[in-house]
N, C-alpha and C positions, 0 to 999 in steps of 0.2 A: 570596561567597554562591553557593551551588550552584543551578544553573538547573534548574527543574522540567521533567520530561519527561512529556507526557501521551500515553497510548496512544490510538490512533485508535479511535473508536467504530464500532459495526456500521453505522450509517446512512451515515456518510461513506465507509467502505470499500466498502460495496455500491454506493453511487452512483458512486464513482470507477471501480469495476470495470465496472459497467453501461455507463458512458460509453466506456470502453476497448473493451469487447467489442462494443458497438453500432457504434463506428467501424470496427472490424475487419470485422464482417459487412457493413456498408455498403460498405466498400472492395471486398470480395470480390464482392458483387453488382454493383457498378458495373463492375468489370472483366469479369465474366461476361457482362453484357448489352451492353456497348459495344464491346469489342475482340474481334478474331478472330485466330486463328492463333498463331504463335510469339510475336508481340508481346504478346499477352494473358498468356502464361505468364511472360515476362520481367518485365513490369510488375507482375504479381501477386506474384511472388517478391520482387522488390526492394521493393515497397510494404509487404508483410507484414514483411520484415526491418526496414524503417524503423520501422513502427508498433510492432512487438513487442519488437525487440531494440536498435536503435540509439538511439531517443529516450530510453529509460530509461538507457542507458549514458552518454549525454551529460548527463543531468540527475541523476546520483547515485542512480539507481534509481527516479526519479519518472517514471511514464508521463504521458501527457497528462491522464488523469483524476486522477491523484495530484497533478499540478501545479495543476490547477484547484481541487481540494478541499484543497490545502495538506497533503498527507500525504507521509511519507518513510520508506522501510525502513531500519532500522539493525540492527547486530549486537545480540543480546539482552543480553549482560552488559556489554560495553564501550561501548555506544551510539555506536559509530563508524560512519561511512558504509561501505557495501559497496564492494569493489573491482569493476572492470569485469567480470572474469571470473565473479565471484560473481553479479553481476546477470544476466549472460548464462545461467549455469547455472540460476538461480532461475526465470527466465522460460521457458527451454527445458523445464525439469522441469514447470512449471505447464501449459504447453500440450501436452507429450507425455502427461502424465497425463490431460488432457482428451480427447485423441484415442484413447489406448489403452483408456480406460474408458468411452468413448462419452458423456462428460459427467458420469459419476457422481462423479468426483473433485471437480468444481465444486459439485455438490449437497452432498457431504459437507463441503467447505470452507465452504459457506454456513451450514450448521447448526453447524459448529464455531465460526465467527466469531460467530454469534448467541448461542450458549449458553456459551462459555468466558468467564471474567472477563477474561482478557488479550486476547481477540478475535484469537487467532492461528489461522491456517488450516493446511491440510495442508503447503503448501510453506514456510510460516514454521517449522513444527516440523522439517521435514527440514533446512533451512539455518540453524536457530537464529537467526532474525531476528524483529523485531517492527516494526510500522508505527506511527509516532508522528504525532501531530497537531501541525503547526507553528503553527496559530492556533486553539487550543481556545476554546470558548465556555463560560466558567465561569458557572454559575448563581449567583444571589444567596446562596442558602443555603450553597453550597460556599465562596464567598468569605468569608462570615461564619465558617464553620467553620475556614478557614485562618487568619483573623485571631485567632480564639479559641485555636487550638492554638499560634500564635506567642506570644500573650500568656502563656499558661501555661508554655510552654517558657522564656521569658525570666524569668518570675516565679520559677521553680524555681532558675535560675542566678543570681538576684538582680542581673540587669542591667536597666538602664532601657531602655525601648522607644524613647525619642526619640533 
């Protein structure tokens, strides 16, 4: 039986991103106000590398926010996990676009995620990835529709459901 893959919805994706972005900004402010001199720069660079690049690489593309909200990026067609270098490039592209466009790319990605039916953002389109929901919450009417579709599919092939 083929396993169903559920695309992550807008609310979960935006909550995961807000958690990641908030942690990054909090870390930057903590370093800016507590440390001084060259130690501040070293800890800031290492901490940002850990938060933005290393944690997603160690968790198959899942940042801390994606881990908490049970989301995972996969290749679009094959639904296979991303390689470590693809994760690095995806995250680097996301943050470089943020810096180079002064945050405009994230605003565009926000509206793309909310309006597109597949909820893909700018960096998902560039790297041909999609973010899936590992623990989707199926509503009752959707579960009934799945059961009804399964019944009619089996009825047409004249197989018993039991």
